[in-house]
C-alpha positions as a Markdown table, in Angstrom:
| # | Residue | x | y | z |
|---|---|---|---|---|
| 1 | Unk | -10.0 | 9.6 | -16.0 |
| 2 | Unk | -12.2 | 12.6 | -18.0 |
| 3 | Unk | -12.7 | 16.0 | -16.5 |
| 4 | Unk | -11.4 | 15.0 | -13.4 |
| 5 | Unk | -10.1 | 18.5 | -11.9 |
| 6 | Unk | -5.9 | 18.4 | -10.3 |
| 7 | Unk | -5.4 | 21.7 | -9.8 |
| 8 | Unk | -6.5 | 21.9 | -6.4 |
| 9 | Unk | -3.7 | 22.6 | -4.0 |
| 10 | Unk | -5.9 | 21.0 | -1.3 |
| 11 | Unk | -7.5 | 17.6 | -2.9 |
| 12 | Unk | -5.9 | 15.0 | -0.3 |
| 13 | Unk | -8.7 | 12.9 | 1.1 |
| 14 | Unk | -8.1 | 10.3 | 3.7 |
| 15 | Unk | -9.6 | 6.8 | 3.6 |
| 16 | Unk | -11.2 | 5.8 | 6.8 |
| 17 | Unk | -12.2 | 1.2 | 7.7 |
| 18 | Unk | -12.9 | 0.8 | 10.0 |
| 19 | Unk | -13.0 | -4.1 | 10.1 |
| 20 | Unk | -14.4 | -6.2 | 12.1 |
| 21 | Unk | -13.2 | -10.3 | 10.9 |
| 22 | Unk | -13.6 | -9.7 | 7.3 |
| 23 | Unk | -9.8 | -9.8 | 6.8 |
| 24 | Unk | -10.8 | -11.2 | 3.4 |
| 25 | Unk | -12.8 | -8.5 | 2.3 |
| 26 | Unk | -11.1 | -5.5 | 3.4 |
| 27 | Unk | -7.9 | -7.0 | 1.7 |
| 28 | Unk | -10.5 | -7.5 | -1.3 |
| 29 | Unk | -11.6 | -3.3 | -0.6 |
| 30 | Unk | -7.6 | -2.2 | -0.3 |
| 31 | Unk | -6.7 | -4.0 | -3.3 |
| 32 | Unk | -9.2 | -2.5 | -5.5 |
| 33 | Unk | -8.0 | 1.3 | -3.9 |
| 34 | Unk | -4.5 | 0.2 | -5.2 |
| 35 | Unk | -5.8 | -0.8 | -8.4 |
| 36 | Unk | -7.3 | 2.1 | -9.0 |
| 37 | Unk | -4.4 | 3.9 | -10.0 |
| 38 | Unk | -5.4 | 7.5 | -11.3 |
| 39 | Unk | -6.3 | 7.7 | -7.9 |
| 40 | Unk | -3.6 | 7.4 | -6.6 |
| 41 | Unk | -2.3 | 11.5 | -6.6 |
| 42 | Unk | -5.7 | 12.1 | -4.1 |
| 43 | Unk | -4.7 | 10.0 | -1.7 |
| 44 | Unk | -2.5 | 11.2 | 1.9 |
| 45 | Unk | -3.8 | 8.2 | 4.2 |
| 46 | Unk | -5.7 | 5.6 | 4.5 |
| 47 | Unk | -6.1 | 4.0 | 7.9 |
| 48 | Unk | -7.4 | 1.3 | 9.2 |
| 49 | Unk | -9.3 | 0.4 | 12.6 |
| 50 | Unk | -9.1 | -3.1 | 13.8 |
| 51 | Unk | -11.9 | -4.3 | 16.2 |
| 52 | Unk | -11.1 | -7.5 | 16.6 |
| 53 | Unk | -7.7 | -8.4 | 16.1 |
| 54 | Unk | -6.1 | -11.4 | 15.0 |
| 55 | Unk | -2.7 | -11.3 | 16.3 |
| 56 | Unk | -1.9 | -14.3 | 13.0 |
| 57 | Unk | -2.9 | -12.6 | 11.1 |
| 58 | Unk | -1.1 | -9.3 | 11.6 |
| 59 | Unk | 2.6 | -11.5 | 12.1 |
| 60 | Unk | 1.8 | -12.0 | 8.6 |
| 61 | Unk | -0.1 | -9.7 | 7.0 |
| 62 | Unk | 0.6 | -9.2 | 3.1 |
| 63 | Unk | 2.3 | -6.9 | 1.8 |
| 64 | Unk | -1.1 | -4.3 | 0.7 |
| 65 | Unk | -0.7 | -3.4 | 4.7 |
| 66 | Unk | 2.8 | -2.0 | 4.4 |
| 67 | Unk | 1.8 | 1.6 | 3.6 |
| 68 | Unk | -1.2 | 1.8 | 5.6 |
| 69 | Unk | -2.3 | 2.5 | 9.2 |
| 70 | Unk | -3.4 | 0.3 | 11.3 |
| 71 | Unk | -5.0 | 1.0 | 14.1 |
| 72 | Unk | -6.0 | -2.3 | 16.1 |
| 73 | Unk | -7.9 | -2.5 | 19.3 |
| 74 | Unk | -7.7 | -4.6 | 22.5 |
| 75 | Unk | -12.2 | -4.9 | 22.3 |
| 76 | Unk | -14.7 | -4.2 | 19.6 |
| 77 | Unk | -15.2 | -0.4 | 20.2 |
| 78 | Unk | -18.4 | 0.2 | 17.7 |
| 79 | Unk | -18.4 | 1.9 | 14.9 |
| 80 | Unk | -18.2 | 5.5 | 15.5 |
| 81 | Unk | -15.6 | 5.0 | 18.4 |
| 82 | Unk | -14.3 | 3.4 | 16.0 |
| 83 | Unk | -14.2 | 5.7 | 12.8 |
| 84 | Unk | -13.4 | 8.6 | 15.3 |
| 85 | Unk | -10.0 | 6.9 | 15.9 |
| 86 | Unk | -9.0 | 6.8 | 12.2 |
| 87 | Unk | -10.4 | 10.5 | 11.6 |
| 88 | Unk | -8.4 | 11.6 | 14.1 |
| 89 | Unk | -5.2 | 9.7 | 13.4 |
| 90 | Unk | -4.9 | 11.7 | 9.9 |
| 91 | Unk | -5.7 | 15.5 | 8.7 |
| 92 | Unk | -6.5 | 15.6 | 5.1 |
| 93 | Unk | -9.1 | 18.0 | 4.1 |
| 94 | Unk | -11.3 | 15.2 | 2.9 |
| 95 | Unk | -12.0 | 11.7 | 4.5 |
| 96 | Unk | -13.4 | 8.7 | 2.7 |
| 97 | Unk | -15.3 | 6.1 | 4.8 |
| 98 | Unk | -15.3 | 2.9 | 3.2 |
| 99 | Unk | -16.7 | -0.6 | 5.4 |
| 100 | Unk | -14.4 | -3.3 | 4.1 |
| 101 | Unk | -16.9 | -5.5 | 2.4 |
| 102 | Unk | -16.5 | -2.3 | -0.7 |
| 103 | Unk | -14.9 | -2.2 | -3.4 |
| 104 | Unk | -14.0 | 0.6 | -5.3 |
| 105 | Unk | -14.6 | 1.6 | -9.1 |
| 106 | Unk | -12.4 | 3.1 | -11.4 |
| 107 | Unk | -11.7 | 7.0 | -10.7 |
| 108 | Unk | -14.5 | 6.7 | -7.3 |
| 109 | Unk | -12.0 | 8.5 | -5.4 |
| 110 | Unk | -11.3 | 11.4 | -7.9 |
| 111 | Unk | -14.9 | 11.7 | -8.8 |
| 112 | Unk | -15.5 | 12.3 | -5.5 |
| 113 | Unk | -12.7 | 14.3 | -4.5 |
| 114 | Unk | -13.3 | 16.7 | -7.6 |
| 115 | Unk | -17.0 | 16.9 | -6.3 |
| 116 | Unk | -16.3 | 17.5 | -2.7 |
| 117 | Unk | -13.9 | 20.7 | -4.4 |
| 118 | Unk | -16.9 | 22.3 | -6.2 |
| 119 | Unk | -18.9 | 22.2 | -3.3 |
| 120 | Unk | -17.8 | 24.3 | -1.0 |
| 121 | Unk | -21.3 | 24.2 | 1.6 |
| 122 | Unk | -21.6 | 20.1 | 1.0 |
| 123 | Unk | -20.1 | 18.8 | 3.9 |
| 124 | Unk | -20.8 | 15.0 | 3.3 |
| 125 | Unk | -20.9 | 13.1 | 0.0 |
| 126 | Unk | -22.8 | 10.0 | -0.5 |
| 127 | Unk | -21.7 | 8.1 | -4.2 |
| 128 | Unk | -24.3 | 5.8 | -6.0 |
| 129 | Unk | -24.0 | 1.8 | -3.8 |
| 130 | Unk | -24.3 | -0.9 | -5.5 |
| 131 | Unk | -25.4 | -4.7 | -5.3 |
| 132 | Unk | -22.7 | -6.8 | -6.0 |
| 133 | Unk | -25.5 | -8.2 | -8.8 |
| 134 | Unk | -25.5 | -4.1 | -9.8 |
| 135 | Unk | -28.5 | -3.5 | -8.5 |
| 136 | Unk | -29.0 | 0.0 | -7.0 |
| 137 | Unk | -28.8 | -0.7 | -2.8 |
| 138 | Unk | -30.2 | 2.6 | -2.1 |
| 139 | Unk | -27.9 | 4.4 | 0.3 |
| 140 | Unk | -29.7 | 8.0 | 0.0 |
| 141 | Unk | -32.3 | 8.1 | 2.0 |
| 142 | Unk | -34.5 | 10.2 | 3.7 |
| 143 | Unk | -34.5 | 10.7 | 7.5 |
| 144 | Unk | -36.6 | 7.7 | 9.3 |
| 145 | Unk | -40.6 | 8.2 | 10.6 |
| 146 | Unk | -43.3 | 6.5 | 10.9 |
| 147 | Unk | -43.7 | 5.2 | 7.3 |
| 148 | Unk | -39.8 | 3.3 | 7.6 |
| 149 | Unk | -40.7 | 0.3 | 10.0 |
| 150 | Unk | -42.7 | 0.0 | 6.2 |
| 151 | Unk | -40.7 | 1.1 | 3.6 |
| 152 | Unk | -36.9 | 1.5 | 5.3 |
| 153 | Unk | -34.7 | -0.4 | 2.5 |
| 154 | Unk | -34.8 | -3.4 | 2.7 |
| 155 | Unk | -38.9 | -4.1 | 2.3 |
| 156 | Unk | -40.6 | -6.2 | -0.3 |
| 157 | Unk | -43.3 | -3.4 | -0.2 |
| 158 | Unk | -40.9 | -0.9 | -2.0 |
| 159 | Unk | -40.7 | -4.0 | -5.0 |
| 160 | Unk | -44.5 | -4.7 | -5.1 |
| 161 | Unk | -45.8 | -0.9 | -5.0 |
| 162 | Unk | -42.2 | 1.1 | -6.3 |
| 163 | Unk | -42.7 | 4.8 | -7.3 |
| 164 | Unk | -45.0 | 5.2 | -3.8 |
| 165 | Unk | -44.4 | 8.3 | -2.1 |
| 166 | Unk | -43.5 | 6.6 | 1.1 |
| 167 | Unk | -40.1 | 5.1 | -1.0 |
| 168 | Unk | -39.7 | 8.3 | -2.9 |
| 169 | Unk | -39.8 | 10.0 | 1.1 |
| 170 | Unk | -37.2 | 7.4 | 2.4 |
| 171 | Unk | -35.2 | 6.1 | -0.7 |
| 172 | Unk | -35.3 | 8.4 | -3.1 |
| 173 | Unk | -32.0 | 7.0 | -5.4 |
| 174 | Unk | -34.9 | 3.7 | -5.8 |
| 175 | Unk | -37.7 | 6.1 | -7.6 |
| 176 | Unk | -34.7 | 8.5 | -9.2 |
| 177 | Unk | -32.7 | 8.3 | -12.8 |
| 178 | Unk | -29.5 | 8.9 | -12.4 |
| 179 | Unk | -28.7 | 11.0 | -15.6 |
| 180 | Unk | -31.6 | 12.7 | -15.4 |
| 181 | Unk | -30.8 | 14.4 | -12.1 |
| 182 | Unk | -27.1 | 14.3 | -11.5 |
| 183 | Unk | -26.3 | 15.3 | -8.1 |
| 184 | Unk | -29.5 | 16.5 | -5.4 |
| 185 | Unk | -29.6 | 16.5 | -1.9 |
| 186 | Unk | -30.7 | 14.2 | 0.6 |
| 187 | Unk | -31.0 | 13.6 | 4.8 |
| 188 | Unk | -28.7 | 11.5 | 4.8 |
| 189 | Unk | -26.4 | 9.1 | 3.2 |
| 190 | Unk | -24.8 | 5.6 | 4.2 |
| 191 | Unk | -21.2 | 5.5 | 6.2 |
| 192 | Unk | -20.7 | 2.4 | 3.7 |
| 193 | Unk | -18.7 | 4.6 | 1.6 |
| 194 | Unk | -19.2 | 8.4 | 2.3 |
| 195 | Unk | -17.4 | 11.9 | 1.8 |
| 196 | Unk | -17.2 | 14.1 | 4.6 |
| 197 | Unk | -15.4 | 17.1 | 4.1 |
| 198 | Unk | -13.2 | 17.4 | 7.6 |
| 199 | Unk | -14.0 | 21.6 | 8.3 |
| 200 | Unk | -17.9 | 20.2 | 8.5 |
| 201 | Unk | -17.3 | 17.0 | 10.9 |
| 202 | Unk | -14.8 | 19.8 | 13.1 |
| 203 | Unk | -18.0 | 22.2 | 13.2 |
| 204 | Unk | -20.6 | 19.6 | 13.8 |
| 205 | Unk | -18.9 | 17.1 | 16.1 |
| 206 | Unk | -17.7 | 13.4 | 15.6 |
| 207 | Unk | -19.5 | 10.8 | 15.3 |
| 208 | Unk | -21.5 | 10.3 | 18.7 |
| 209 | Unk | -20.5 | 6.9 | 20.1 |
| 210 | Unk | -23.9 | 6.4 | 22.1 |
| 211 | Unk | -24.0 | 4.5 | 18.8 |
| 212 | Unk | -22.0 | 1.0 | 19.4 |
| 213 | Unk | -23.0 | 0.3 | 15.6 |
| 214 | Unk | -25.8 | 1.3 | 13.1 |
| 215 | Unk | -28.2 | 5.3 | 12.5 |
| 216 | Unk | -25.1 | 7.1 | 13.3 |
| 217 | Unk | -24.5 | 7.7 | 10.3 |
| 218 | Unk | -28.0 | 9.6 | 9.9 |
| 219 | Unk | -27.3 | 11.5 | 13.6 |
| 220 | Unk | -24.0 | 12.9 | 11.6 |
| 221 | Unk | -25.7 | 14.5 | 8.7 |
| 222 | Unk | -28.6 | 15.4 | 10.2 |
| 223 | Unk | -26.3 | 17.3 | 13.0 |
| 224 | Unk | -25.2 | 19.0 | 9.1 |
| 225 | Unk | -28.1 | 19.7 | 8.1 |
| 226 | Unk | -29.0 | 21.6 | 11.0 |
| 227 | Unk | -25.8 | 23.3 | 10.9 |
| 228 | Unk | -26.1 | 24.7 | 7.1 |
| 229 | Unk | -23.9 | 21.5 | 5.8 |
| 230 | Unk | -25.5 | 19.9 | 2.6 |
| 231 | Unk | -25.9 | 16.3 | 1.9 |
| 232 | Unk | -25.5 | 15.3 | -0.9 |
| 233 | Unk | -26.1 | 12.1 | -3.2 |
| 234 | Unk | -24.4 | 12.0 | -5.8 |
| 235 | Unk | -23.9 | 8.6 | -8.2 |
| 236 | Unk | -20.9 | 9.2 | -10.6 |
| 237 | Unk | -18.2 | 7.8 | -8.3 |
| 238 | Unk | -20.1 | 4.1 | -7.5 |
| 239 | Unk | -19.1 | 2.1 | -4.8 |
| 240 | Unk | -20.2 | -2.1 | -4.7 |
| 241 | Unk | -20.9 | -3.3 | -1.5 |
| 242 | Unk | -21.8 | -6.7 | -0.7 |
| 243 | Unk | -23.1 | -5.7 | 3.0 |
| 244 | Unk | -23.8 | -7.1 | 6.2 |
| 245 | Unk | -20.0 | -9.3 | 6.0 |
| 246 | Unk | -19.1 | -8.4 | 9.3 |
| 247 | Unk | -22.2 | -8.0 | 11.3 |
| 248 | Unk | -23.2 | -11.3 | 9.8 |
| 249 | Unk | -21.2 | -13.6 | 12.8 |
| 250 | Unk | -23.6 | -11.6 | 16.3 |
| 251 | Unk | -27.2 | -12.0 | 13.8 |
| 252 | Unk | -29.2 | -11.7 | 17.4 |
| 253 | Unk | -26.9 | -8.8 | 18.1 |
| 254 | Unk | -26.6 | -6.9 | 14.9 |
| 255 | Unk | -30.0 | -6.8 | 15.4 |
| 256 | Unk | -30.1 | -5.5 | 19.3 |
| 257 | Unk | -28.1 | -2.9 | 18.0 |
| 258 | Unk | -29.9 | -2.1 | 14.6 |
| 259 | Unk | -32.9 | -1.4 | 16.7 |
| 260 | Unk | -31.4 | 0.6 | 20.4 |
| 261 | Unk | -29.8 | 2.7 | 17.7 |
| 262 | Unk | -33.1 | 3.0 | 16.2 |
| 263 | Unk | -34.8 | 4.7 | 19.3 |
| 264 | Unk | -31.0 | 6.7 | 20.7 |
| 265 | Unk | -32.3 | 8.4 | 17.5 |
| 266 | Unk | -35.2 | 9.4 | 17.9 |
| 267 | Unk | -34.5 | 10.3 | 21.5 |
| 268 | Unk | -32.2 | 12.7 | 20.2 |
| 269 | Unk | -34.6 | 13.9 | 17.4 |
| 270 | Unk | -37.5 | 14.5 | 19.7 |
| 271 | Unk | -34.8 | 15.6 | 22.0 |
| 272 | Unk | -36.9 | 12.9 | 25.0 |
| 273 | Unk | -39.4 | 15.4 | 25.4 |
| 274 | Unk | -42.2 | 14.2 | 24.6 |
| 275 | Unk | -42.3 | 10.6 | 26.5 |
| 276 | Unk | -45.4 | 9.3 | 24.9 |
| 277 | Unk | -43.4 | 9.3 | 22.3 |
| 278 | Unk | -40.5 | 7.4 | 23.4 |
| 279 | Unk | -43.0 | 4.4 | 24.4 |
| 280 | Unk | -44.9 | 4.7 | 21.1 |
| 281 | Unk | -41.6 | 4.2 | 19.2 |
| 282 | Unk | -39.9 | 1.1 | 21.7 |
| 283 | Unk | -43.2 | -1.0 | 21.0 |
| 284 | Unk | -43.0 | -0.3 | 17.2 |
| 285 | Unk | -38.7 | -1.2 | 17.4 |
| 286 | Unk | -39.2 | -3.9 | 19.3 |
| 287 | Unk | -42.1 | -5.6 | 16.7 |
| 288 | Unk | -40.2 | -4.9 | 14.1 |
| 289 | Unk | -37.0 | -6.4 | 16.0 |
| 290 | Unk | -39.3 | -9.8 | 16.4 |
| 291 | Unk | -40.9 | -9.4 | 13.2 |
| 292 | Unk | -36.7 | -9.7 | 11.3 |
| 293 | Unk | -35.6 | -12.4 | 13.7 |
| 294 | Unk | -38.3 | -14.8 | 13.4 |
| 295 | Unk | -38.4 | -14.4 | 9.3 |
| 296 | Unk | -35.5 | -14.3 | 6.9 |
| 297 | Unk | -32.6 | -13.3 | 7.4 |
| 298 | Unk | -31.8 | -9.2 | 6.3 |
| 299 | Unk | -29.0 | -8.0 | 5.7 |
| 300 | Unk | -27.6 | -4.2 | 7.1 |
| 301 | Unk | -30.2 | -1.1 | 6.5 |
């Protein structure tokens, strides 16, 4: 590790992982954390919240889980409730959220903690998330509006019309070179891999548990920004994300949860004060869901 500051007194981080029927990927994720020996000095606790626990698995779980805190829920709590459980279980000044289908790159944790220590006004930091083939996943985003329906992360229009103004707005990390810009402010970052300052989340409140899954990260980042905390994309620490390994078990339910959460986010945005706009959003989201369900399978946006 180079240029990583180790002199801080509060440079501890907790890692919270919410899993759902993804033990194979969870093991890979934990192994990648343990394999990065340079980051071990930063980790205070690793908490795994299992939303669909298998007694058969946990009765013979690998030894790599021996020193972890495991929370097994009797029912699927959804992401927001489960991650809140994990956050409340630990106490380090920083919290790293990781999906079970992620693996961290070398020094990812050290770079993340160092960045947060040097930037005390940052409430949430998103690292660079890449696909299995090394391409950028598009985890730094603009807050959704109507253009997001056409120029969201998985839209083919981003490939057909690269660097257009709507892609630059919705997925800024698709249009900027990492070595030219360094870190920069964004509207929100994906909760698949994110670092949260505990003081900041205590200030604005935990994840809104009305979101069963999807868009809860956008909501949290918006509340952070409104409270004066910065949301930053910092592409030096890196994570590989396989995408959708848990949600693929129930594709119809996945799409329903995605669009219900998108509607809730839109309602929170205008405080439900414009009824006709809510009807328009519901209509647009309904069409969008129908399109997604009748075309090629999509992964998590």
